[in-house]
Residue, then its C-alpha position, 0 to 999 in steps of 0.5 A: x950401797x954401804x951403810x952404817x948402823x948405830x945402836x949402842x945395845x944391838x946385843x942379844x937377847x932381843x926380847x925387849x921393844x928397843x932392841x926388838x926393833x932395832x935389831x930388825x931394821x938392822x937385819x932389813x938393811x943387812x938383806x939389801x947392802x953392805x952394813x957395818x953396826x957400831x955399838x957399845x964395847x961390852x967390857x968398857x964402862x958405860x960413861x966411856x962408851x957414851x964419849x967415845x960413841x961419837x967419834x967411833x961413828x965419825x972414824x967408821x964414816x970417813x973410812x967406809x964412806x957409807x951412803x946412808x948412816x942410821x941411828x937409833x940412840x938407845x936412850x931415844x931422843x934425850x937432850x945428849x941424844x939430840x946434841x950426839x945427832x947434831x954433832x954427827x950432822x955437821x960432819x955427815x950431813x944429809x946422809x944420817x937418819x936418826x930414829x927415836x923410839x920413846x918420848x923424852x922430857x926436854x925443859x928449861x935452858x936444854x929446851x932453848x938450846x936444843x931449838x937452835x940446833x938441827x940434828x937432821x933427818x928425824x923419825x918418831x913413832x907417833x904425830x903425838x912424838x912429832x908434835x913435841x919434837x916440833x916445840x923443839x924445832x925439830x921436823x921429824x916423820x912419823x914412821x911405824x913399826x913392823x911385825x912378823x905375821x908369819x912368825x906370830x900366828x894363832x893356833x887351834x890347840x892352846x892346851x898343849x902349850x899351856x901344859x908346855x909352860x905349866x899354864x891353867x887349862x881351866x882359866x882365861x889367861x890374861x897374858x903382859x910381855x915386858x919389863x917387870x917395873x913399876x913404870x909397866x903399872x903391872x898392878x892392873x894385872x894384879x888387880x885383874x887376878x884379885x877381881x876375876x877368879x876365873x882369869x889368870x894374870x901371866x907376865x912374861x918378863x924381859x931378860x935384857x933389862x933388871x927387873x924391880x924385885x918389890x914389883x915382881x914380889x907383889x905379882x907373885x903375892x896376888x898369884x900372877x904367874x910370872x915368866x922371867x927367862x929367856x923364851x925362844x919361842x915368845x910366838x907360843x906364849x902369846x898363842x897360849x893366852x885368851x886375851x892380851x893386856x898392855x898396862x903401862x901409862x907414862x911415856x918412859x914405860x915402852x916404846x911409842x908403838x908397844x911391840x908386844x900389842x902388835x905381836x898379840x894382835x898378829x896372833x889374833x888376841x883380843x887386846x885390852x890396852x890403856x890409851x898409850x902412845x901411837x896406839x890411838x892413832x892407830x887403832x879404834x876401839x871395838x868388839x876386840x879391842x878395848x881402851x881402859x883407865x883402871x881395873x874398874x873399866x874392866x867388867x865381866x862383860x867385857x871379859x865375855x865379848x873378848x873372849x867369843x871366839x871371833x876376833x879380827x885383830x890379826x887383819x888390822x896389823x897385816x900392813x905393818x911390815x919391817x921392810x916398809x918401816x926400813x925403806x921410809x928410814x933410808x929414803x934420800 
């Protein structure tokens, strides 16, 4: 079996959700068959890369004659990504699989055009996303993301890890891992720091994307601890925390299934999250997992309940494997 795998930003570091998802799927395919990766040419301007990606894919397809072609557009299923998928489908046919990781809004004349084309076999990360694609006459299948439960594991002794990363030992650590951007709604972590003096918010920024300096500054001014460097053992940062907080509200702020939430749950951390993406389809609220809208929904009682030490979140993510996700994508 032979395959082509296309994700334009398949470069390390893989410390951002879409890059991590794509890299993990690539690794799973690589373990099963001969695979050729097609990605952006680093020294080439972005616009030239965008123009050349489809010809490069087709050239490799006609030379290699793969059994399957997996395309994960870096911008998810935008108007232009769907046009590219449609063009590829004309030549590749049923061998093409296109995977969308984030919601995108397509309106007006572009929507009318997309409704008339068929990008072929398409996958989405939530039923909500599937419904929006259905309005574009795209019949998408829903897939789930995977999680490395063997890597993200709880630890008994948080103290030594906090010492390693210079994190206070005497406070409840509220962690968020992701971009330092306004779209992440990091104001919630700032508000937590201000409202609960016995808590310490910690934000670990992705080095794969440019941080927004004004957001970074606001975090520092509120005494939020910001780690914006590559961390080889990110699982250790999850393990030193007491609660994981996912504050994102806008669709383009994260993948439909935020990997950081699943990684935190695999580490058996209690979770505070907004009603984002596929999360509401996967997990119900309980004593270890809370849905909130803003800081007013978080009180001392919730913090106390989440830090009882009797968390069961790890059990909830045991079924999410990269192998299962890849198998569904590759299935004929």
